[in-house]
C-alpha positions in Angstrom: 0.0 0.0 0.0 1.2 3.5 -0.8 1.5 5.6 2.5 2.5 9.2 2.4 2.7 12.0 4.9 -0.1 14.5 4.4 1.1 17.2 6.8 4.6 18.7 7.1 6.7 19.8 10.0 8.3 21.4 11.9 5.0 21.9 13.8 2.7 19.1 14.8 -0.5 18.3 12.9 -3.4 16.0 13.8 -7.1 15.5 13.4 -8.1 13.5 16.4 -10.9 11.0 16.6 -11.8 8.2 14.2 -15.0 7.7 12.3 -15.4 11.3 11.4 -14.9 12.6 7.8 -12.2 15.3 7.8 -12.4 16.1 4.0 -14.5 18.8 2.3 -16.7 17.7 -0.6 -14.0 18.2 -3.2 -11.7 15.9 -1.5 -8.9 18.4 -1.6 -8.9 19.9 1.9 -8.4 18.0 5.1 -9.2 19.5 8.5 -6.3 19.5 11.0 -5.0 21.1 14.2 -1.5 22.6 14.4 0.5 22.9 17.6 4.1 23.6 18.6 3.9 20.9 21.3 2.7 17.4 21.6 4.5 15.9 24.7 2.2 17.3 27.4 -1.5 17.4 28.0 -2.8 20.7 26.9 -3.0 23.4 29.6 -5.7 26.1 29.7 -3.3 28.6 28.1 -2.3 26.3 25.3 -3.6 27.1 21.9 -4.0 25.1 18.7 -4.5 26.5 15.2 -7.4 25.2 13.2 -6.7 24.9 9.5 -6.9 22.9 6.2 -4.3 20.8 4.6 -4.2 20.7 0.8 -4.1 17.2 -0.4 -1.6 17.8 -3.2 0.6 20.6 -1.9 0.5 19.6 1.8 0.2 23.2 2.7 -1.5 24.0 6.0 -3.8 27.0 5.7 -4.7 28.5 9.1 -8.2 29.8 9.7 -8.7 30.1 13.5 -7.4 29.2 17.0 -8.8 27.4 19.9 -7.9 26.2 23.4 -10.8 23.7 23.5 -8.9 20.6 22.3 -6.9 17.6 23.4 -4.3 15.4 21.8 -6.5 12.3 21.6 -9.7 13.7 20.0 -8.6 17.1 18.7 -11.4 19.6 18.7 -14.1 17.2 17.4 -14.1 19.1 14.0 -16.9 18.3 11.5 -17.9 19.6 8.1 -21.5 20.8 7.8 -23.6 22.3 5.1 -21.6 20.5 2.3 -19.9 22.5 -0.4 -16.4 22.6 -1.9 -13.8 24.9 -0.4 -12.6 27.3 -3.1 -15.7 27.2 -5.1 -17.4 30.4 -4.2 -20.4 29.9 -6.5 -21.2 26.6 -5.0 -23.0 25.7 -1.7 -21.3 27.4 1.3 -18.9 25.0 3.1 -18.6 25.3 6.9 -16.6 23.3 9.3 -17.0 23.3 13.1 -14.6 23.3 15.9 -15.0 23.5 19.6 -14.0 26.6 21.6 -14.2 28.4 24.9 -16.2 31.7 25.2 -15.3 33.0 28.6 -15.9 29.9 30.8 -18.6 28.4 28.5 -17.9 25.8 25.8 -19.3 26.5 22.4 -18.7 25.5 18.8 -17.7 27.8 15.9 -19.1 27.1 12.4 -16.5 28.8 10.1 -16.8 29.4 6.2 -13.2 29.0 5.0 -14.0 31.1 1.9 -15.3 34.2 3.6 -13.7 33.7 7.0 -17.1 34.3 8.6 -17.7 32.4 11.8 -20.8 31.9 13.8 -21.4 30.5 17.3 -23.3 27.4 18.3 -24.1 27.2 22.0 -22.5 23.9 22.9 -19.4 21.8 22.2 -20.1 19.4 19.3 -19.5 15.7 19.8 -21.4 14.2 16.9 -23.3 15.5 13.8 -26.4 14.0 12.3 -26.0 12.6 8.8 -29.5 13.6 7.8 -30.5 16.7 9.7 -29.0 20.0 10.7 -28.5 19.0 14.3 -25.6 17.9 16.5 -25.1 16.4 19.9 -23.0 18.3 22.4 -21.1 17.2 25.5 -19.4 19.1 28.4 -15.7 18.6 27.6 -14.9 20.9 30.6 -16.5 18.3 32.9 -14.6 15.6 31.3 -11.3 17.3 32.2 -12.1 16.3 35.8 -13.5 12.9 35.0 -11.1 11.7 32.3 -8.7 14.3 31.4 -7.3 12.7 28.2 -10.7 13.3 26.5 -11.4 16.6 28.2 -10.6 20.3 27.6 -8.3 22.0 30.0 -10.2 24.4 32.2 -9.5 26.6 35.3 -12.7 25.2 37.0 -11.8 23.4 40.2 -12.6 19.7 40.6 -14.6 20.4 43.7 -17.0 22.5 41.6 -18.0 19.6 39.4 -21.2 17.9 40.6 -21.0 14.1 40.6 -24.3 13.3 38.9 -26.1 16.5 37.8 -29.6 17.0 36.6 -28.5 19.9 34.4 -25.6 18.3 32.4 -25.5 15.5 29.9 -26.4 15.3 26.2 -27.3 18.5 24.5 -29.2 18.8 21.2 -27.6 21.5 19.1 -29.4 23.3 16.3 -26.7 23.9 13.5 -28.9 26.5 11.8 -29.8 28.9 14.6 -27.1 27.9 17.0 -29.4 27.1 19.9 -28.9 24.3 22.5 -31.1 22.4 24.9 -30.4 19.5 27.3 -32.2 16.3 26.2 -30.8 13.8 28.6 -29.2 14.3 32.0 -26.5 12.3 33.6 -28.8 11.9 36.7 -31.5 10.4 34.5 -29.2 7.7 33.1 -27.9 6.7 36.6 -31.5 6.3 37.7 -32.3 4.2 34.6 -29.3 2.0 35.4 -31.0 1.0 38.7 -27.5 0.4 40.1 -27.4 1.8 43.6 -23.7 1.2 44.0 -23.1 4.0 41.4 -25.0 6.8 43.2 -23.0 9.8 44.2 -19.9 8.9 42.2 -18.5 11.2 39.5 -20.1 10.3 36.2 -19.8 11.5 32.5 -21.0 10.8 29.0 -18.5 10.3 26.1 -18.2 8.9 22.6 -21.6 9.9 21.0 -22.4 8.6 17.5 -25.5 9.0 15.3 -26.7 5.9 13.5 -26.7 5.8 9.7 -30.1 7.5 9.2 -29.8 9.9 12.1 -32.7 8.4 14.1 -30.7 7.0 17.0 -27.6 7.7 19.2 -25.0 5.5 20.8 -23.0 6.8 23.8 -21.1 5.7 26.9 -22.0 6.5 30.4 -18.9 6.1 32.6 -18.5 6.3 36.4 -15.2 7.2 38.1 -14.3 5.1 41.1 -10.9 5.9 42.7 -8.2 5.1 40.0 -10.5 3.3 37.5 -13.8 3.8 35.8 -16.8 1.7 34.9 -18.5 1.9 31.5 -22.0 1.2 30.1 -23.3 1.5 26.6 -26.7 3.2 25.8 -28.9 4.1 22.9 -31.4 6.9 22.8 -33.4 9.0 20.3 -31.9 12.4 19.4 -34.6 14.1 21.4 -33.7 12.1 24.6 -36.6 9.7 24.4 -36.6 5.8 24.3 -33.4 5.4 26.4 -32.1 1.8 26.6 -29.1 0.4 28.3 -27.4 -2.1 25.9 -24.4 -3.1 28.0 -24.6 -2.6 31.7 -22.0 -1.5 34.1 -19.5 -4.3 35.1 -18.5 -5.2 31.5 -15.6 -3.8 29.5 -16.9 -1.6 26.7 -14.6 0.3 24.3 -15.1 1.5 20.6 -18.1 1.2 18.4 -19.8 1.9 15.0 -23.2 1.5 13.4 -23.4 -0.9 10.5 -27.1 -0.1 9.8 -29.7 2.1 11.5 -30.2 -0.9 14.0 -27.1 -3.0 13.9 -24.1 -2.1 16.1 -20.5 -3.2 16.3 -18.7 -2.7 19.7 -15.5 -4.1 21.3 -16.5 -5.6 24.7 -16.2 -8.6 26.9 -20.0 -9.0 27.1 -19.7 -12.4 25.3 -17.1 -13.8 27.7 -13.8 -12.5 26.3 -12.8 -9.1 25.0 -13.3 -8.7 21.3 -15.7 -7.3 18.7 -19.4 -8.2 18.8 -22.3 -7.2 16.6 -25.8 -6.8 18.0 -29.2 -5.3 17.3 -30.3 -2.1 19.1 -32.7 -3.2 21.8 -32.2 -7.0 21.3 -28.8 -7.4 22.7 -28.2 -10.5 20.5 -24.5 -10.4 20.8 -22.6 -12.2 18.1 -18.7 -12.4 18.0 -17.3 -10.6 15.0 -13.8 -11.2 13.4 -12.5 -13.3 16.3 -9.0 -14.5 15.9 -8.4 -12.1 13.0 -9.2 -8.6 14.3 -7.6 -7.3 17.5 -9.6 -7.4 20.7 -10.1 -3.7 20.7 -9.4 -0.9 18.2 -10.8 2.2 16.6 -13.0 0.4 14.0 -15.3 1.9 11.4 -17.2 0.5 8.4 -16.4 1.5 4.9 -19.0 3.7 3.1 -20.2 0.5 1.2 -20.2 -1.5 4.5 -18.1 -4.2 2.9 -14.9 -3.4 4.8 -13.9 -2.5 8.4 -11.0 -0.1 9.0 -9.3 -0.6 12.3 -6.0 -0.1 14.3 -4.3 -1.7 17.3 -2.5 -0.2 20.2 1.3 -0.3 20.2 2.4 -3.7 21.4 5.6 -4.6 23.2 8.5 -4.9 22.8 8.7 -3.1 19.4 5.6 -0.8 20.3 4.2 -1.2 16.8 0.7 0.1 16.2 -1.0 -1.8 13.3 -3.3 -0.3 10.7 -5.6 -2.7 8.9 -8.6 -3.2 6.8 -10.9 -6.3 7.1 -13.0 -7.8 4.4 -16.2 -8.8 6.2 -17.5 -11.3 3.8 -14.2 -13.1 3.5 -13.1 -12.8 7.2 -9.8 -11.6 5.8 -7.4 -8.9 7.3 -5.0 -6.9 5.2 -2.3 -5.1 7.2 -1.7 -1.6 5.7 1.3 -0.8 7.9 2.9 -1.0 11.3 4.1 2.2 13.0 6.6 2.5 15.9 5.6 4.8 18.8 8.3 5.6 21.3 7.7 4.6 24.9 7.0 8.2 26.0 3.8 8.2 24.0 1.4 6.7 26.5 -1.4 7.9 28.7 -2.5 11.5 28.1 0.0 12.1 25.3 -0.4 8.8 23.3 -1.1 9.0 19.7 -3.7 6.4 18.6 -3.9 6.0 14.8 -7.6 6.8 14.8 -8.1 6.0 11.1 -10.7 7.7 9.0 -12.2 6.8 5.6 -12.7 9.3 2.8 -16.4 9.3 1.7 -15.6 7.4 -1.5 -13.7 4.7 0.5 -10.6 5.1 -1.8 -8.2 6.4 0.9 -7.7 6.5 4.6 -6.0 9.1 6.9 -4.6 8.6 10.3 -2.4 10.3 12.9 0.9 8.9 14.0 4.2 9.8 15.8 6.4 7.1 14.1 8.6 9.7 12.5 9.2 11.7 15.7 6.6 14.4 15.3 2.8 14.2 15.4 1.5 14.2 11.8 -1.3 13.1 9.5 -0.7 10.3 6.9 -2.7 9.1 3.9 -3.1 5.6 2.6 -4.1 4.8 -1.0 -6.5 1.8 -1.1 -7.0 1.7 -4.8 -5.1 -1.6 -5.1 -7.9 -3.2 -3.0 -10.5 -2.5 -5.7 
């Protein structure tokens, strides 16, 4: 496979999370963050530059700055409204990034052609594929619950309520910028009917719309001393029809929707850690790719749903992170590459590959530190066709 570096030093460049499309509709411009550091967890005063990388020239074009980011998930940037950058006569293209406004988290929707930005009253976690809405999370809260996925804040931990009625999932209107709470953390803890969790610090994370925008997947996690407990839930975008799919007490990691009702997740719900598929509401857990895929990884379906893109964590002693695609019908894995990550890249400054499909399924991008700096790489998958 042909692998090339998309971004260029000396500064560091990364996108962040997996399963999100970083490309504009033309396929020429890739969203990225640029920083002059990458070996410490971002502090409240640290700033990242938001910009676009040209696919052919590799030029990074800056457009804005933010302090609402982390090294793992970036600033949860998304393209909205469609359009092609550089085509002023076409539909207006906008991308979003999260930001601080005083001590409140917001999202900015920026038109890279005009430079005009507008404000959405909440930090975006996921964008609907079918409607002009997003789901927001409180990443400032996460800084005190699981810092690696939170945004640095001056708020003291003592000020963070353990299980609030007024924090949780927010429905964000991408047209008028309004926000409203649709599901609280306290509601989910009550729905879990687990008395042992009451009063412990709790947060939501990893929200994902299904393929037709009618349902959401998300984690509810509870901190207990040095570890946390996870559960997996589905809910309608308006906060109705809440269902616990995997209860607290099991390991639950990464997921994707295969169809509007069929879900893939890495979990030990079937007895050992690995990927399982199941139907929303039925919990008919079926092992998936056992013995071929890793037990956990950042997995996402190809646009045609015939392949799975996945990575692995760096394994000892060489600390090689593996990037792979998996042919579902043939139960066949193709390793795209292995990338050495030095021993310092663990914990809050680790660099998961977090691979991401292009909308046409022809290429993949991922973040890596295997050449010493944090950069974005592109893999050409045309030979798989």
